[in-house]
N, C-alpha and C positions, 0 to 999 in steps of 0.2 A: 334390370334396371337401367334405363337410359341414364347415362351419367357424364358429367363433366371429367371423370376421371379418365375416361378413355381418349379424348382429346390431349389431355396434359401428358398421358403415357405416349401416344403416339408422337407429341411435339419431343418429350424426351429422348426417345429412339432415335429420331432424325437428329437432334443435336448431338447426341452421343456419338454417332456415326462420323458427322463432322468434325467434332473435336478430337476424334480418335483417332483420324487418318494418319496424321506423323506423329502417333505419339507411344510408338513401341516402347515397352519398359518404361513408362511414364505413368505416374497417378493422375486420375483424373476424378473430379468431385464438382458436383453442382447441385442447384436445386431447380428441377424442372417446373415444381408448382410456383415457387417463387417468380421465376421468370415470366411463367405464362399471365400471373398476376399483373406484374408490371407492364407487359404488353397490353394485357385488357385495359389496363390505365390509360395509357397511351391512345389505345383505339377510342377512347371517348372522345378526344379531340380530334379525331380523323373522319373524313367524309370521302365518299366515291371510291375511286380506285385504290387510294392509299388505305382506306378500312378494309377493302376486300381483301388487299394483299394481305393484311395482318390476320383476318379471318382465316386466309388460306395456310398461312405458317403455323397458326394454333389449330389446325385441323377441325374448326368449327363450321367451316362452308357446309362441308357434307354431313357434319353432325347436327344440320339445322333439322329441328323437329325432334331430335333424340337429346338434346340439350337440358333438358330438366334434370334436375338432381335426384328425383325420387322423394317420396314424402318423408323418409327419415331426414333428409337435409334441409327440405323447405322448411318443416316444423322447427329447423334450429333458430330460424330468424324471431329476434324477442317478441313477446306479444308487448303491446300498446294499447292505450286508451282508443277507444272506437275514431274518436275526433281526430286525434294526433295521428292514427293509423291511416286514416282515410288522406288526411293532409300529405304524410309521408307517402304513402302508395303513389298519388297523383303525382308528387315531385319525381318520385323515382321512374315512374312510367315513362317520364321525358327522357330519363337518361337512358332508359333501356331502348335505344333509337333503332332506327331501320338496321337491317343486317343480320347475321347471325350468330352475334356473340352475344349471349345470354348473361348479362352482367350481374344479375339477381343470383344465378347460379354459384358464380365466384364468389359473391358477397356471403352466401349461406355457406359455402365450403369455409371460408376463412373464418365466419363466426364459430363454428363446429370446431375446426382445427386450433383456435386460439383459446378453446375453452375445454381443456383437457383434464383440467384437475390439479390437484397439489403437486402430484408426482411429476409433472412435466413444467419446464419452460419453454415456450414456443412464440417468440416474437415476430412478427414479419414487418417490415416497414418500407414505404416507397416514397420517394420524394421526387419531385420534379423542380429543378433549379433552372430558372429562366432568366435571360438577360432582361436587365432593368429598361423600362421604355415600352415593353410590348403590353399592348392593353388586352387583358384576358375577358373571356365570355363568363359572366356569372354563371349561365346555366353548366359551365364545365368545372367551374370551382366548386359548386355545390354538389354536382354527382361525384367528383373525384373523393370529397370530403367525405358523402354520406355512403358511398360505396365501398371504397378502399382506405378511408381514414387516411388519404394522402394530403399532406400541408405542403401547398405550392410555396416555393420561395424565390423572390427576386435577388438576385445578385448582379455585379457589375463585373463581367467576364472581360468587356474590354477596356475599361478604366483600371480595374482593381483586380488582377486574374489571380493573384496570390493570395488576396483576402477571400475570395470566393473559392480558392482550391481549400484553404483551411476550415472554412466555414462548412464546406460539404463533409470533409474527411472528420471533423469534429462531431458531425452529427452522426455518422456512420459509427463512429467507436462508441458513442454513448448508447446507440441503439443495440449494438452488438456486446454490451457488458465488457468493452475493452478488447474483446477478441480481433476486430478487424481494425487493424489502423492503417493508416495511408493508403486509402483505397485509391485516391488519385496521386500518384507520384508527380513530381515536377515534371511537366511537358507532355501529360496524357491531354489536358485540356488546354488548348489555345486561345488567343484573344479573340477569335472569330467564332466561338460558341455562341449560341442561341438558346440551346435547350438540352439539358443532361437529365437523363434518367438514373436515378440510383434506387436500386433495390436490394434490400438485406434480411436475411432471416437467421435468427438464434436460436438454437435447440439445445436443450439438455434433459437428459432423461436417466434414469435410473434401471438396470435391466430387472428383471420380474425374480432372476436367479443370479446373484452377484458372483463373480469368479472372486474366489480366495486369494488375496495378495501373496500368500506363503507358497500357494502352488504355483506361482508364475516362474518359470525358468529361462535362461537364456537357450536359445535352439536356432538352428540355420534355417534362413529363409532362401528359397533357391528362387532368386529374381529372373533367372535365364539360365538356359543350357550351361553357360560359361561363368555364371557370378553367382555366389552365396553371400550373404550378409547375416550376421547374427541380430536375433531380434529377441525381445522380452516376450514369450510366449504364455500366453495365459491359459488356464485348463480348468474344466470340470466336467462332472459325469452327472446327468441328470436325464429326466424325460424331456425329448424337444421332438417338435415336428421334422420330420426329414424326407427328404423326397430323391428319386433318381430320374436322371434323362438319360435312359437306357443307351439310346443310340449315340451317345458320346462319352459314356460313361461318367457323367459328372454327376455332382451331389448336391441338392439345395437344402439348405438348412433354415428354419425359422428361430431367430432369437427375439423373445417378446420384451418389451420393455414394461415396467411397471401396470398393474392393471388391463396390460393386453391390449391399449387402444392402438400403440404403434409396435411394430416389429420390424427389425432388421432380418431382411432375406440375403444370403449368400449363396451364390451361384459359384460352386468350386470345380473347375474340371479335374477330370481323372488327372492322375499324376503319371505323366508320359513316363514311360520305363527309361528313355533317353534323355529325360530332362528337358525336353522341349515345351514350349508354352503354345503348340499347335491348339491343344484342348480349349484354350482361350478363344482362339480364333474361331474356333467351330462353333462355340457358343454364339459369339457376337455375329457369326455371319447367317445364324440361324433365329436371331433374336427379333422375331415380329410381335406386335402386340398380342397376337393370338397365342403365341408360344410362350411369352412371358405369363400371361394370365394362368396359362395351363400348367407351367413348371410350378408357379407360386402358390397354385390354389390347393385350399384344404383337401379336396377330394383326391388329388395328387399325392399329397404327402401323409405319413403315418406317423402316429406318436409312438416313439421307441427310446430305450435308454441309449444315449449317445456319449461318446467320450469327446467332448469338444476342446480344440486347442486352435485358440486364435490369437495373432499377434496385437500386441498392444500398438495403437498407431495414431499419428497426427497426421492429417493431410489440410493442405490450404490450396484453392484453385482459384485464380483470378482471371476473368475473361472480359476482354473488350469484345462484345458481340456484333459490332456494327457489320462486319466483312461476313461473318457466317449467317446472319439475318438476311443479308443482301442476296446471298448464294441459296438460302432457302426459298427467296422470292419477294422478301419486303425491300423494295428497291426505291420506291417513289419517294417513301418519308425521309430518305436521307439526300433526296436531289431537289436544288432550288427550284428548277423550273417545274417539278412535277408534284411536290410535297401538297398535301390538302391538308393542313391542319386548322381548317376555318371553322371546326366547332371548339377549337381552344383559343384562337386569337382571332382577331380582325385582320392582323398582318398578313400580307400575300407571300412573305418573304421566310416565314418560319418555318425551319426545317430541324430534324431530330440529329443533334451532333454527335452524343455519345449514349451507348447502353452499356453499363459496366456492371458486372454482376461478381462477388465474390463469396466464397463458400471456405468456412472453418470448420473441420471435423476432427474430434478427439475421441479414441476409443479405449477404454480402460477397464478395470476390473468393476468400478462401480457401476459404469454406464456408459454414456456418450454424451459429449458436449459438442455441439455443431453449430458453428454460425454460419448456416447454410450448409450444413453438411454433417456427414456422418460414417459408421464403422463395419467391422468384416468378420469373416470365419471361413475353415475349409475341411476336405474328407478323403478317405481312403475305405474300401468296404472288407469289412473282416466280420469275424464271430459276433464280438460285441460291436456295434456299429461306432466307427471311428471318422470323426470329422477333423482332418488335419488340415489346418489351412498355413500350410507353409509354403506355398507357391501362388503366383498372380490368381486373383479372383475380381469378380464383379460383386457389388453389393447394392443394396437399395432399402430406404427406409420407408415403409408404407405405412399409411393411416387406414387402419384395419377396417373400421365402418363403412368407409367409402370407397377404399380400396385406390387410393390416390398416393402416387408416389411422389414424396416429399422432398428426397436425397437420392442421387444416383453415383455411382462411382465406381472407379476399378483400382485395386491396390495391386501395384507391380513391386514397389518398393517401400516395405515400411519406415 
């Protein structure tokens, strides 16, 4: 199935490699799906080379032609009266403008992911905050609302910077049920800002099989060769899907959430006898799209009885993505002489000032709470399969029907 999940995963791996460059022994967590949606939203306002660069960063240029979501997702778009449907289709077809980014595919994915049933809370919100005085194109306003539910708000960065900052932070806090506070600390936005893109995601789910709290005990987590720290280690024994990456002695465990719509996949390096974390680097250096799909595929994993040891943890990740996105090839949109946001505004001087993303992940016995983030587990091979997550590992949360990675992270120090 040609799918939008592939570009999201490829973008995820690019971004992880950039964020991970100087992050030894450092936790990382972000939501690739959430960031891709935010950039797709900006793409609606971009033209020419500015739009092409966004498509390239999102891996949709080469994906043109295979960017349909497949029938299972297309059908997720709600049905309407024929008349209403025709009107809406014609207005939306104007939104799906020239270029390789299929906005309807993103919209269909969002509709499916935000209707997961009562066992899940997953809210994703995007907002563009623009300096007052810029006249916006009606077409852009309609498309952002129709496709992405984004509400564009005007603020006065130039004359009332602190009020603008408080307004943005208050919106973020309410959208993430209070989990993400103070997204913009003082000084991050300056009085020259013109356009700030804010993207948040909040996720809460219960495990299909919960860990029993009375079985959680304190154990050491090996941060690296020289450092250990005590953690609250959760434990359960049950039937789980487990796989091995033979060439590096790593284990792959799938921990499903309620109803199995989403799962957390944990990539646990072999426990090095000398306590080194080179196993993690080995996984990272061979983690291509094809390998990641193979390692976590149901064909590669088998259901077996596993003793799972997984630390309880909370992670927070805040990233200003301006520099990273420029390194990845999105340069024009941040440059006054080159930015073409003429599908957004008639003004010739509009540039993107800030792209900020924040993720919060909490993993406990009940399940996972993540405002843009999520949880983890680990393994050693023995007669009864044991998955002992007592050293650094990678994890991601996947929407199983579409194979889309919603959260991705590295846990080095719970």
